[in-house]
Phi, psi and omega in degrees: 000137182293148175288132182281144174276133180256128176242123183269117180305331182293340182260358184262145173286165188302318182294316181293321178298320178297314182294324178293313180298315183287342177280334183251342177269075189221156344283152180252138174293153181247125173266118176261108196248133168250142173223171182223130180284162176303334178277355177098007179280124181269126179253147174223135181200150177262147178218135181246003168269082196206144175182173177279148181242319185210153175253350182218090359283165178293117180236138177245147175245133185225119177265120182243112179291166178271164172289170183300329181274004178090356180281158180290145172286160185303321182301310181294315182298314180296317180297322179291325184278329183249339180078015184223151175200159176236127179253126181254145172289126177280120178241160188299328182297337184250015188299316180298318179292320179300312180297322180298327181284356178279353177295148183272084174283153176293156185304329182277359181252129180273125176300312178303321179292315182296326185261001179072032179270131179287155179234150176229142185299147172284160179262319181252350181228161179280347180284129177282160174259166179277124181298143179091346176281149188254348178224122178229135176248108180276124192232154172243135179296126180267314177198167185224136177231146170258120186234152175074182182271357181301304350280173173260137172274109180263115182258128172252121187237138177267132178282118178269333181205131169268117180245119187229147173297127182303333181293344180276343189272133177273185182297336180274002180082002180256157179297139174280111185304325183291340181275346179273147179232062184289156176232137180252171181254136173249199178278163177058233181259017187265143176232159186226094172299140180285123181250258181296138175244140180240123180257128180227139177287152175287146180290153178292161177295129181299000000 
């Protein structure tokens, strides 16, 4: 077996450490998030430092980095000010639109409006969802932490409603995994549509 190369995070500059982490922490699910400012401007942006934390209640964790000048991004600021957000499942059909929403528009400019993305009203929250998306998690902000030297705004959000396209649901009322077309994030500019799926039984209790 080859000898492993050791890289010490303490010796790496911030950019290189980020690129190294995102190159090996793969594939990552992508949260495509809409928020709404108190003035009514709807923001949309993708984030891949994201995952589930708890199922009872359903809690999601979302890491939102700061802008270059250290100010909060619109997603974090809006969520803190209104307490609401909608997380969409990123699917391959919307990949170009998803990437387009990662551009740094000024706070007073709505990404959906600028990019011609349709919006549909939320059911449990005032934040609208992106039209054409098939899975939306309407959320309420549960708590907020500042982490790291960035710092990063870590948002913990409780899912108030799972909203799904009826065509995705099987007879058991759960999503049919084969009907979903999720896309994950890799390093750099790379994305990973989910292709082959492997089903394995869980091992018996020892």
